[in-house]
C-alpha positions in Angstrom: 137.7 -115.5 -24.1 136.5 -117.7 -21.1 137.8 -121.1 -22.1 135.3 -123.5 -23.6 132.2 -121.9 -22.0 129.8 -120.1 -24.4 130.0 -116.4 -23.9 126.2 -116.0 -23.7 126.1 -118.5 -20.7 129.0 -116.9 -18.9 127.9 -114.3 -16.3 129.3 -110.8 -16.1 132.1 -109.9 -13.7 131.0 -108.4 -10.4 132.7 -105.2 -11.6 130.3 -105.1 -14.6 127.1 -105.2 -12.6 125.0 -102.1 -12.1 125.1 -100.6 -8.6 121.6 -101.8 -7.7 122.6 -105.4 -8.4 125.3 -105.3 -5.7 123.5 -103.1 -3.2 123.8 -104.6 0.3 126.6 -106.9 -0.8 129.8 -106.5 1.1 133.2 -106.4 -0.6 134.2 -109.9 -1.8 137.8 -110.8 -2.5 139.3 -114.1 -3.7 142.5 -114.9 -1.7 143.0 -118.4 -3.2 141.5 -120.2 -6.2 141.9 -123.9 -6.8 140.7 -125.3 -10.1 141.1 -128.9 -11.3 139.3 -131.1 -13.8 137.7 -132.8 -10.8 134.8 -130.5 -9.6 134.9 -132.2 -6.1 138.5 -130.9 -5.6 137.8 -127.3 -6.7 137.8 -124.7 -3.9 137.9 -120.9 -3.5 138.8 -118.8 -0.5 136.6 -115.7 -0.4 137.0 -113.2 2.4 139.2 -115.6 4.3 136.8 -118.6 4.2 137.1 -121.8 2.1 134.1 -122.7 -0.1 133.4 -125.4 -2.6 130.7 -125.5 -5.4 127.3 -125.3 -3.8 128.6 -123.5 -0.7 126.8 -120.5 0.7 129.0 -117.5 1.7 128.6 -116.0 5.1 127.9 -112.8 3.1 124.9 -114.4 1.4 125.8 -115.4 -2.2 125.9 -119.1 -3.3 129.0 -120.5 -5.1 127.4 -122.0 -8.2 130.5 -123.0 -9.9 134.3 -122.7 -9.7 135.7 -122.1 -13.2 139.2 -121.4 -14.5 138.4 -117.7 -14.3 137.1 -117.6 -10.8 133.9 -118.3 -8.9 130.4 -117.9 -10.4 128.2 -116.7 -7.6 124.5 -116.2 -7.3 123.0 -113.4 -5.2 119.2 -113.0 -5.2 119.0 -114.7 -8.6 121.7 -112.7 -10.3 124.7 -114.6 -11.4 128.1 -113.0 -11.6 131.8 -113.9 -11.8 134.1 -113.1 -8.9 137.4 -113.3 -10.8 140.5 -115.0 -9.5 143.6 -113.0 -8.7 
């Protein structure tokens, strides 16, 4: 379903979050997603800006991890997946 990651550890997609969890969060869109076996070479372009793991979006969330499926973001303690195109 999500590669080798245990389903219970994988966060829900941003589309699956309740409205109160995304309140105040602007629309986020992935324009480019780069995933490799080397975490240092992974990158994601969200709303026109390039981020790597650990980066903080201008919009507020932190990029916790870049996976095969997209970017796992954290916004006020809530983790969610921003899926790739």
